[in-house]
TIVEXLUM-344489 format. One record per atom (N, C-alpha, C, O): residue number from 1; atom name; x, y, z. Coordinates in Angstrom, 1 decimal, decimal comma. Last residue first. Layout:
BEGIN
+-----+------+--------+--------+--------+
| pos | site |     c1 |     c2 |     c3 |
+-----+------+--------+--------+--------+
| NUM |   CA |      X |      Y |      Z |
...
+-----+------+--------+--------+--------+
***
This chain:
BEGIN
+-----+------+--------+--------+--------+
| pos | site |     c1 |     c2 |     c3 |
+-----+------+--------+--------+--------+
|  86 |    N |  103,8 |   29,5 |  152,9 |
|  86 |   CA |  105,2 |   29,6 |  152,5 |
|  86 |    C |  106,1 |   28,9 |  153,5 |
|  86 |    O |  107,3 |   28,9 |  153,4 |
|  85 |    N |  101,3 |   29,3 |  154,0 |
|  85 |   CA |  101,6 |   28,5 |  152,8 |
|  85 |    C |  103,1 |   28,5 |  152,5 |
|  85 |    O |  103,6 |   27,5 |  151,9 |
|  84 |    N |  101,4 |   31,2 |  156,0 |
|  84 |   CA |  101,3 |   29,8 |  156,3 |
|  84 |    C |  101,7 |   28,9 |  155,2 |
|  84 |    O |  102,3 |   27,9 |  155,4 |
|  83 |    N |  101,5 |   33,5 |  154,4 |
|  83 |   CA |  102,6 |   33,2 |  155,4 |
|  83 |    C |  102,5 |   31,7 |  155,7 |
|  83 |    O |  103,6 |   31,1 |  155,8 |
|  82 |    N |   99,0 |   33,4 |  153,2 |
|  82 |   CA |  100,2 |   33,4 |  152,4 |
|  82 |    C |  101,4 |   33,0 |  153,2 |
|  82 |    O |  102,3 |   32,2 |  152,8 |
|  81 |    N |   97,3 |   33,7 |  155,4 |
|  81 |   CA |   97,3 |   32,4 |  154,6 |
|  81 |    C |   98,5 |   32,3 |  153,7 |
|  81 |    O |   99,1 |   31,2 |  153,6 |
|  80 |    N |   97,9 |   36,3 |  156,2 |
|  80 |   CA |   98,1 |   35,2 |  157,1 |
|  80 |    C |   98,2 |   33,8 |  156,3 |
|  80 |    O |   99,0 |   32,9 |  156,6 |
|  79 |    N |   97,0 |   37,7 |  154,0 |
|  79 |   CA |   98,3 |   37,8 |  154,3 |
|  79 |    C |   98,8 |   36,6 |  155,3 |
|  79 |    O |   99,9 |   36,1 |  155,2 |
|  78 |    N |   94,2 |   37,2 |  154,3 |
|  78 |   CA |   95,0 |   36,7 |  153,0 |
|  78 |    C |   96,5 |   36,7 |  153,3 |
|  78 |    O |   97,1 |   35,8 |  152,9 |
|  77 |    N |   93,7 |   38,6 |  156,6 |
|  77 |   CA |   93,6 |   37,1 |  156,6 |
|  77 |    C |   94,2 |   36,5 |  155,3 |
|  77 |    O |   94,8 |   35,4 |  155,4 |
|  76 |    N |   94,3 |   41,2 |  155,8 |
|  76 |   CA |   95,1 |   40,6 |  156,8 |
|  76 |    C |   94,9 |   39,0 |  156,9 |
|  76 |    O |   95,9 |   38,3 |  157,1 |
|  75 |    N |   92,2 |   41,5 |  153,9 |
|  75 |   CA |   93,6 |   41,7 |  153,5 |
|  75 |    C |   94,5 |   40,9 |  154,5 |
|  75 |    O |   95,3 |   40,2 |  154,1 |
|  74 |    N |   89,9 |   41,2 |  155,6 |
|  74 |   CA |   90,1 |   40,3 |  154,5 |
|  74 |    C |   91,6 |   40,3 |  154,1 |
|  74 |    O |   92,3 |   39,3 |  153,9 |
|  73 |    N |   90,3 |   43,5 |  157,2 |
|  73 |   CA |   90,2 |   42,2 |  157,8 |
|  73 |    C |   90,4 |   41,1 |  156,7 |
|  73 |    O |   91,2 |   40,1 |  157,0 |
|  72 |    N |   90,2 |   45,6 |  155,3 |
|  72 |   CA |   91,4 |   45,3 |  156,1 |
|  72 |    C |   91,4 |   44,0 |  156,7 |
|  72 |    O |   92,5 |   43,4 |  156,7 |
|  71 |    N |   87,5 |   45,3 |  154,4 |
|  71 |   CA |   88,7 |   45,2 |  153,5 |
|  71 |    C |   89,9 |   44,9 |  154,3 |
|  71 |    O |   90,7 |   44,0 |  153,9 |
|  70 |    N |   86,1 |   45,7 |  156,9 |
|  70 |   CA |   86,0 |   44,4 |  156,2 |
|  70 |    C |   87,2 |   44,2 |  155,2 |
|  70 |    O |   87,8 |   43,2 |  155,0 |
|  69 |    N |   86,8 |   48,3 |  157,4 |
|  69 |   CA |   87,1 |   47,3 |  158,4 |
|  69 |    C |   87,1 |   45,9 |  157,7 |
|  69 |    O |   88,0 |   45,1 |  157,9 |
|  68 |    N |   85,6 |   49,7 |  155,3 |
|  68 |   CA |   87,2 |   49,7 |  155,5 |
|  68 |    C |   87,6 |   48,6 |  156,4 |
|  68 |    O |   88,6 |   47,9 |  156,1 |
|  67 |    N |   83,0 |   49,2 |  155,9 |
|  67 |   CA |   83,5 |   48,8 |  154,6 |
|  67 |    C |   85,1 |   48,6 |  154,7 |
|  67 |    O |   85,7 |   47,7 |  154,3 |
|  66 |    N |   82,7 |   50,4 |  158,4 |
|  66 |   CA |   82,4 |   48,9 |  158,2 |
|  66 |    C |   83,0 |   48,4 |  157,0 |
|  66 |    O |   83,6 |   47,3 |  157,0 |
|  65 |    N |   83,2 |   53,0 |  157,8 |
|  65 |   CA |   84,1 |   52,3 |  158,6 |
|  65 |    C |   83,9 |   50,8 |  158,5 |
|  65 |    O |   84,9 |   50,1 |  158,6 |
|  64 |    N |   81,0 |   53,6 |  156,2 |
|  64 |   CA |   82,3 |   53,7 |  155,6 |
|  64 |    C |   83,3 |   52,9 |  156,5 |
|  64 |    O |   84,2 |   52,2 |  156,0 |
|  63 |    N |   78,9 |   53,3 |  158,2 |
|  63 |   CA |   79,0 |   52,4 |  157,0 |
|  63 |    C |   80,4 |   52,4 |  156,3 |
|  63 |    O |   80,8 |   51,4 |  155,8 |
|  62 |    N |   79,8 |   55,4 |  160,0 |
|  62 |   CA |   79,7 |   54,0 |  160,4 |
|  62 |    C |   79,7 |   53,0 |  159,2 |
|  62 |    O |   80,4 |   52,1 |  159,2 |
|  61 |    N |   79,8 |   57,9 |  158,6 |
|  61 |   CA |   81,0 |   57,3 |  159,1 |
|  61 |    C |   80,9 |   55,9 |  159,4 |
|  61 |    O |   81,9 |   55,2 |  159,2 |
|  60 |    N |   77,3 |   58,9 |  157,7 |
|  60 |   CA |   78,1 |   58,0 |  156,8 |
|  60 |    C |   79,3 |   57,4 |  157,3 |
|  60 |    O |   79,9 |   56,6 |  156,7 |
|  59 |    N |   76,5 |   60,2 |  160,1 |
|  59 |   CA |   75,6 |   59,2 |  159,4 |
|  59 |    C |   76,4 |   58,3 |  158,5 |
|  59 |    O |   76,2 |   57,1 |  158,6 |
|  58 |    N |   78,6 |   61,9 |  160,6 |
|  58 |   CA |   78,2 |   60,9 |  161,6 |
|  58 |    C |   77,2 |   59,9 |  161,1 |
|  58 |    O |   77,2 |   58,7 |  161,6 |
|  57 |    N |   78,5 |   63,4 |  158,3 |
|  57 |   CA |   79,7 |   62,6 |  158,5 |
|  57 |    C |   79,4 |   61,6 |  159,6 |
|  57 |    O |   79,9 |   60,4 |  159,5 |
|  56 |    N |   76,1 |   64,8 |  158,6 |
|  56 |   CA |   76,3 |   63,9 |  157,5 |
|  56 |    C |   77,5 |   62,9 |  157,7 |
|  56 |    O |   77,4 |   61,7 |  157,4 |
|  55 |    N |   76,9 |   66,4 |  160,8 |
|  55 |   CA |   75,8 |   65,4 |  161,0 |
|  55 |    C |   75,9 |   64,3 |  159,9 |
|  55 |    O |   75,8 |   63,2 |  160,1 |
|  54 |    N |   80,4 |   66,9 |  160,3 |
|  54 |   CA |   79,1 |   67,3 |  160,9 |
|  54 |    C |   78,1 |   66,1 |  160,9 |
|  54 |    O |   78,5 |   64,9 |  161,0 |
|  53 |    N |   82,9 |   65,9 |  159,3 |
|  53 |   CA |   81,8 |   66,3 |  158,4 |
|  53 |    C |   80,5 |   66,7 |  159,0 |
|  53 |    O |   79,5 |   66,7 |  158,3 |
|  52 |    N |   84,7 |   65,5 |  161,5 |
|  52 |   CA |   85,1 |   65,9 |  160,2 |
|  52 |    C |   84,1 |   66,5 |  159,3 |
|  52 |    O |   84,4 |   67,4 |  158,5 |
|  51 |    N |   83,0 |   65,0 |  163,8 |
|  51 |   CA |   84,1 |   66,1 |  163,8 |
|  51 |    C |   84,5 |   66,5 |  162,5 |
|  51 |    O |   84,6 |   67,7 |  162,2 |
|  50 |    N |   81,5 |   62,9 |  162,9 |
|  50 |   CA |   80,8 |   64,1 |  163,3 |
|  50 |    C |   81,8 |   65,3 |  163,3 |
|  50 |    O |   81,5 |   66,4 |  162,9 |
|  49 |    N |   83,5 |   61,0 |  162,4 |
|  49 |   CA |   82,6 |   61,4 |  161,2 |
|  49 |    C |   82,0 |   62,7 |  161,6 |
|  49 |    O |   81,9 |   63,7 |  160,8 |
|  48 |    N |   84,5 |   60,7 |  165,0 |
|  48 |   CA |   85,3 |   61,2 |  164,0 |
|  48 |    C |   84,6 |   61,7 |  162,8 |
|  48 |    O |   84,9 |   62,7 |  162,2 |
|  47 |    N |   82,2 |   59,6 |  166,3 |
|  47 |   CA |   82,8 |   60,8 |  166,8 |
|  47 |    C |   83,7 |   61,5 |  165,7 |
|  47 |    O |   83,6 |   62,7 |  165,5 |
|  46 |    N |   81,8 |   57,2 |  164,7 |
|  46 |   CA |   80,7 |   58,3 |  164,9 |
|  46 |    C |   81,3 |   59,6 |  165,3 |
|  46 |    O |   81,0 |   60,6 |  164,7 |
|  45 |    N |   84,2 |   55,9 |  165,1 |
|  45 |   CA |   83,8 |   56,3 |  163,7 |
|  45 |    C |   82,7 |   57,3 |  163,8 |
|  45 |    O |   82,7 |   58,3 |  163,0 |
|  44 |    N |   84,2 |   55,5 |  167,9 |
|  44 |   CA |   85,3 |   56,3 |  167,3 |
|  44 |    C |   84,8 |   56,8 |  165,9 |
|  44 |    O |   85,0 |   58,0 |  165,6 |
|  43 |    N |   82,0 |   53,8 |  168,2 |
|  43 |   CA |   82,1 |   55,2 |  168,8 |
|  43 |    C |   83,0 |   56,0 |  168,2 |
|  43 |    O |   82,8 |   57,2 |  167,9 |
|  42 |    N |   82,9 |   51,6 |  166,6 |
|  42 |   CA |   81,7 |   52,3 |  166,3 |
|  42 |    C |   81,7 |   53,7 |  166,9 |
|  42 |    O |   81,5 |   54,7 |  166,2 |
|  41 |    N |   85,1 |   50,8 |  168,0 |
|  41 |   CA |   85,3 |   51,3 |  166,6 |
|  41 |    C |   84,1 |   52,1 |  166,2 |
|  41 |    O |   84,2 |   53,1 |  165,5 |
|  40 |    N |   83,9 |   49,9 |  170,4 |
|  40 |   CA |   84,9 |   51,1 |  170,4 |
|  40 |    C |   85,1 |   51,7 |  169,1 |
|  40 |    O |   85,1 |   52,9 |  168,9 |
|  39 |    N |   82,5 |   47,7 |  169,5 |
|  39 |   CA |   81,8 |   48,9 |  170,0 |
|  39 |    C |   82,7 |   50,1 |  170,0 |
|  39 |    O |   82,2 |   51,2 |  169,7 |
|  38 |    N |   83,7 |   46,1 |  166,5 |
|  38 |   CA |   83,8 |   46,3 |  167,9 |
|  38 |    C |   83,2 |   47,6 |  168,4 |
|  38 |    O |   83,3 |   48,6 |  167,6 |
|  37 |    N |   81,4 |   45,1 |  164,0 |
|  37 |   CA |   82,4 |   46,0 |  164,4 |
|  37 |    C |   82,5 |   46,0 |  166,0 |
|  37 |    O |   81,4 |   46,0 |  166,6 |
|  36 |    N |   79,3 |   43,9 |  162,6 |
|  36 |   CA |   80,4 |   43,1 |  163,1 |
|  36 |    C |   81,6 |   43,9 |  163,5 |
|  36 |    O |   82,7 |   43,5 |  163,2 |
|  35 |    N |   77,0 |   45,3 |  161,9 |
|  35 |   CA |   78,2 |   45,4 |  161,1 |
|  35 |    C |   79,4 |   44,6 |  161,5 |
|  35 |    O |   80,5 |   44,6 |  160,8 |
|  34 |    N |   75,1 |   44,2 |  163,7 |
|  34 |   CA |   74,7 |   44,5 |  162,3 |
|  34 |    C |   76,0 |   44,5 |  161,4 |
|  34 |    O |   76,0 |   44,0 |  160,3 |
|  33 |    N |   76,3 |   44,0 |  166,2 |
|  33 |   CA |   75,6 |   42,8 |  165,6 |
|  33 |    C |   75,4 |   43,0 |  164,1 |
|  33 |    O |   75,4 |   42,0 |  163,4 |
|  32 |    N |   77,4 |   46,5 |  166,4 |
|  32 |   CA |   78,4 |   45,3 |  166,4 |
|  32 |    C |   77,6 |   44,2 |  165,8 |
|  32 |    O |   78,2 |   43,5 |  165,0 |
|  31 |    N |   75,1 |   48,0 |  166,6 |
|  31 |   CA |   76,0 |   48,1 |  165,5 |
|  31 |    C |   77,0 |   47,0 |  165,4 |
|  31 |    O |   77,4 |   46,6 |  164,2 |
|  30 |    N |   74,4 |   47,2 |  169,1 |
|  30 |   CA |   73,5 |   46,9 |  168,0 |
|  30 |    C |   74,3 |   47,0 |  166,7 |
|  30 |    O |   74,2 |   46,1 |  165,9 |
|  29 |    N |   76,4 |   48,4 |  170,6 |
|  29 |   CA |   76,2 |   46,9 |  170,6 |
|  29 |    C |   75,3 |   46,5 |  169,5 |
|  29 |    O |   75,6 |   45,4 |  169,0 |
|  28 |    N |   76,2 |   51,2 |  170,0 |
|  28 |   CA |   77,4 |   50,4 |  169,6 |
|  28 |    C |   77,2 |   48,9 |  169,7 |
|  28 |    O |   77,7 |   48,2 |  168,8 |
|  27 |    N |   73,4 |   51,7 |  171,1 |
|  27 |   CA |   73,8 |   51,8 |  169,6 |
|  27 |    C |   75,1 |   51,1 |  169,3 |
|  27 |    O |   75,1 |   50,4 |  168,2 |
|  26 |    N |   73,8 |   51,3 |  173,9 |
|  26 |   CA |   72,9 |   50,4 |  173,1 |
|  26 |    C |   73,3 |   50,5 |  171,6 |
|  26 |    O |   73,4 |   49,4 |  171,0 |
|  25 |    N |   75,8 |   53,2 |  174,7 |
|  25 |   CA |   75,8 |   51,7 |  175,1 |
|  25 |    C |   75,1 |   50,9 |  174,1 |
|  25 |    O |   75,6 |   50,0 |  173,6 |
|  24 |    N |   75,6 |   55,8 |  173,8 |
|  24 |   CA |   77,0 |   55,3 |  174,2 |
|  24 |    C |   77,0 |   53,8 |  174,6 |
|  24 |    O |   78,1 |   53,3 |  174,7 |
|  23 |    N |   72,9 |   56,3 |  173,1 |
|  23 |   CA |   74,0 |   56,6 |  172,2 |
|  23 |    C |   75,3 |   55,9 |  172,5 |
|  23 |    O |   76,0 |   55,5 |  171,6 |
|  22 |    N |   71,5 |   55,4 |  175,4 |
|  22 |   CA |   71,2 |   54,8 |  174,0 |
|  22 |    C |   72,4 |   55,1 |  173,1 |
|  22 |    O |   72,9 |   54,1 |  172,4 |
|  21 |    N |   72,5 |   56,9 |  177,4 |
|  21 |   CA |   72,6 |   55,5 |  177,5 |
|  21 |    C |   72,5 |   54,8 |  176,1 |
|  21 |    O |   73,2 |   53,9 |  175,7 |
|  20 |    N |   71,8 |   59,5 |  176,4 |
|  20 |   CA |   73,2 |   59,2 |  176,6 |
|  20 |    C |   73,4 |   57,6 |  176,7 |
|  20 |    O |   74,3 |   57,1 |  176,1 |
|  19 |    N |   68,9 |   59,3 |  176,5 |
|  19 |   CA |   69,7 |   59,5 |  175,2 |
|  19 |    C |   71,1 |   59,1 |  175,3 |
|  19 |    O |   71,7 |   58,5 |  174,4 |
|  18 |    N |   68,5 |   58,9 |  179,2 |
|  18 |   CA |   68,1 |   57,9 |  178,2 |
|  18 |    C |   68,9 |   58,0 |  176,9 |
|  18 |    O |   69,4 |   57,1 |  176,3 |
|  17 |    N |   69,4 |   61,4 |  180,2 |
|  17 |   CA |   70,1 |   60,2 |  180,5 |
|  17 |    C |   69,8 |   59,1 |  179,6 |
|  17 |    O |   70,7 |   58,3 |  179,2 |
|  16 |    N |   67,6 |   63,2 |  178,9 |
|  16 |   CA |   69,1 |   63,3 |  178,6 |
|  16 |    C |   69,8 |   62,0 |  179,0 |
|  16 |    O |   70,7 |   61,5 |  178,3 |
|  15 |    N |   65,2 |   62,3 |  180,0 |
|  15 |   CA |   65,4 |   62,2 |  178,6 |
|  15 |    C |   66,9 |   62,3 |  178,2 |
|  15 |    O |   67,3 |   61,5 |  177,3 |
|  14 |    N |   65,8 |   63,1 |  182,7 |
|  14 |   CA |   65,5 |   61,7 |  182,3 |
|  14 |    C |   65,7 |   61,5 |  180,8 |
|  14 |    O |   66,3 |   60,4 |  180,4 |
|  13 |    N |   66,0 |   65,9 |  182,5 |
|  13 |   CA |   67,2 |   65,0 |  182,9 |
|  13 |    C |   67,0 |   63,6 |  182,6 |
|  13 |    O |   68,0 |   62,9 |  182,2 |
|  12 |    N |   63,4 |   66,4 |  181,6 |
|  12 |   CA |   64,5 |   66,7 |  180,8 |
|  12 |    C |   65,8 |   66,0 |  181,2 |
|  12 |    O |   66,6 |   65,5 |  180,3 |
|  11 |    N |   62,0 |   65,6 |  184,0 |
|  11 |   CA |   61,8 |   65,0 |  182,7 |
|  11 |    C |   62,9 |   65,2 |  181,8 |
|  11 |    O |   63,4 |   64,3 |  181,2 |
|  10 |    N |   63,1 |   67,4 |  185,9 |
|  10 |   CA |   63,3 |   66,0 |  186,0 |
|  10 |    C |   63,0 |   65,2 |  184,7 |
|  10 |    O |   63,8 |   64,3 |  184,4 |
|   9 |    N |   62,0 |   69,8 |  184,8 |
|   9 |   CA |   63,5 |   69,6 |  184,9 |
|   9 |    C |   63,8 |   68,1 |  185,0 |
|   9 |    O |   64,7 |   67,6 |  184,4 |
|   8 |    N |   59,3 |   69,3 |  185,1 |
|   8 |   CA |   59,9 |   69,5 |  183,7 |
|   8 |    C |   61,4 |   69,3 |  183,8 |
|   8 |    O |   61,9 |   68,7 |  182,8 |
|   7 |    N |   59,1 |   69,2 |  187,9 |
|   7 |   CA |   58,8 |   68,1 |  187,1 |
|   7 |    C |   59,3 |   68,2 |  185,7 |
|   7 |    O |   59,8 |   67,2 |  185,2 |
|   6 |    N |   59,8 |   71,9 |  188,4 |
|   6 |   CA |   60,7 |   70,8 |  188,9 |
|   6 |    C |   60,4 |   69,5 |  188,1 |
|   6 |    O |   61,4 |   68,8 |  187,7 |
|   5 |    N |   57,6 |   73,2 |  187,3 |
|   5 |   CA |   59,0 |   73,5 |  186,8 |
|   5 |    C |   59,9 |   72,3 |  187,2 |
|   5 |    O |   60,7 |   71,9 |  186,4 |
|   4 |    N |   55,5 |   72,1 |  188,8 |
|   4 |   CA |   55,6 |   71,9 |  187,4 |
|   4 |    C |   56,9 |   72,1 |  186,8 |
|   4 |    O |   57,4 |   71,4 |  185,9 |
|   3 |    N |   56,1 |   73,3 |  191,3 |
|   3 |   CA |   56,1 |   71,8 |  191,1 |
|   3 |    C |   56,1 |   71,4 |  189,6 |
|   3 |    O |   56,9 |   70,5 |  189,3 |
|   2 |    N |   55,9 |   75,9 |  190,8 |
|   2 |   CA |   57,2 |   75,4 |  191,1 |
|   2 |    C |   57,2 |   73,9 |  190,9 |
|   2 |    O |   58,2 |   73,3 |  190,4 |
|   1 |    N |   53,1 |   76,0 |  190,5 |
|   1 |   CA |   54,0 |   76,5 |  189,4 |
|   1 |    C |   55,4 |   75,9 |  189,6 |
|   1 |    O |   56,0 |   75,4 |  188,7 |
+-----+------+--------+--------+--------+
***
């Protein structure tokens, strides 16, 4: 009985570690490839979305952040072009 309890605890710890590695390392790098966002921005958008709107905010936070990021990036590139032309 004790052996099975210890085994269950080790399995739970293993699952928790795998989940943390996936959420904090793998997902941001995959999101960088898909959305071209820095991993730090991905983590911040997920955390902020979760804090502001719960689970739905965490799901929608990343795509909204990607849209805003692209708009800001395009705007700043246009501003640079204007400064170079003047």
